[in-house]
C-alpha angles and dihedrals in degrees: 000000000000118000097193117145090249093056092046090051092049092051092048093049111110117239116249111270120244089240092059091047091050091048092050091049091049092050090051092050094049092054090069112081094208092052090047091054091049094049093043093052091046094048094043093051093044095051094044092048091047093050096041096050094040094054096025100195118176111298090001091153089070090071096066089039093056091041092054092046093053097040090050092060119094092245133124124236110306118237121245087250090057092047092051090046091054090049092052092046090053091051094046095044093051092044091057092056093047092050090051090050097046102041107025105033093076087063104057100188093046090046094051091050094047095045089054091052092045092052091049094051092045092054090042090052094053092045090053090058099268126154109298092205094054092046091049093048091048093047094050091045094051091051100038107038098058090051090052091046092057086069096040139324089236091058092054092050092045093050092048092050091050089048093050094046092048090050092050094048089050090056090054091048091053091052090047092051091050091047094051095044109024124184114272090234138027112272123196112231108244115253110251117238105256120245111253113246122222129015116334111194095196092051090048092051092049091046092051091052092050091047093050089053097048103031098069091048093048091050092048092050092049096047094050095032094232095178093149090066100044090123089067093056093044092051092050092049092051095044090049093058082097105042093197114119094223095045094043092049091046091051090051094049091047089052091050093051091046090051092052092049093044092044092055091049092045091052091055091042092051097049093045088057091046087056093047108024096184126128096224089051089050091054094047092046091049091053093049092047093048090046090054094048094043091054088059096041092058095039130097093246117133092232095050091104091070099054102072091058089040090057092052088048089057090055095046096046093044090050091048091054096052123102134028122322091016121138119198095196093052092048091050098049092042090055092048091049092050093050091050089049091049092051092048092048092047094049092048094046094047092047090053091048093048090048096053102027109126097229091054095057118100 
């Protein structure tokens, strides 16, 4: 055996510590943008789920839903100005619905007229290139708050406050996820398409079609107080954001497929937690599930487009099955049935509109 100084130095050299190996592996992982997006979405969902279910404020499950939706989008870190803007849009959108419910609902004919106009201008705003988030918050508020107010004004205010708080917490969670796992390189925030100024005939026509689809259903739900089927009306309103028969039908079918995927995952998630009802296990299981879904969301697979909505479905169905007298199977099949009903209604309504729309007549 050689006893040269070089060999002695090699034998005396300390092996690399596991901590240094782990640090080197982490640095290598965070240099890949795709891996960063996967880890960020997983961490963001896990933290938001852990906080939401630990504190459990009203409508807490909306926080992880909003967090997953935003972190699934191919967008760089939002600026603080954008985050503040989203918070204010959430507040303003929910306030509009509450004001409608509190001051116009006691006058049914005035309310019906004004809700029709409000729906039209909301759809017109989004078709002109306005903020999708503000339009979505306003649309949900206009449809949800009056239904809550038919039970009590306090319920409408309480739901809106829970909605606003959950949206605000989600904004903080998105910032936290980007802070903990930043992009490996500087990304320029895409320039938003400017809102068209002045009257836009095409946007007005699309808005009118969407309004004619949603308005009869909203009136029907309010008159008969069909609060148990609010998901149906919400689905129709979202699918009708694009009043094109092909796009609306495609959005509905995508939602149905996402629900089936998410429902299967939620079923396994739920029964695993029934077997091990411990909070630390819940957090670890959430991280593993989100990691699995995120790896598909940011992949090149043809079915990747379904998995973002499927992940939000897991959150919604799991939340609906929590507590006493809750039944996961009933919640799952009811949601599937309501989505199918929304798609059928949307297809029927748009076919009737296309058949009798003046510009389509020869």
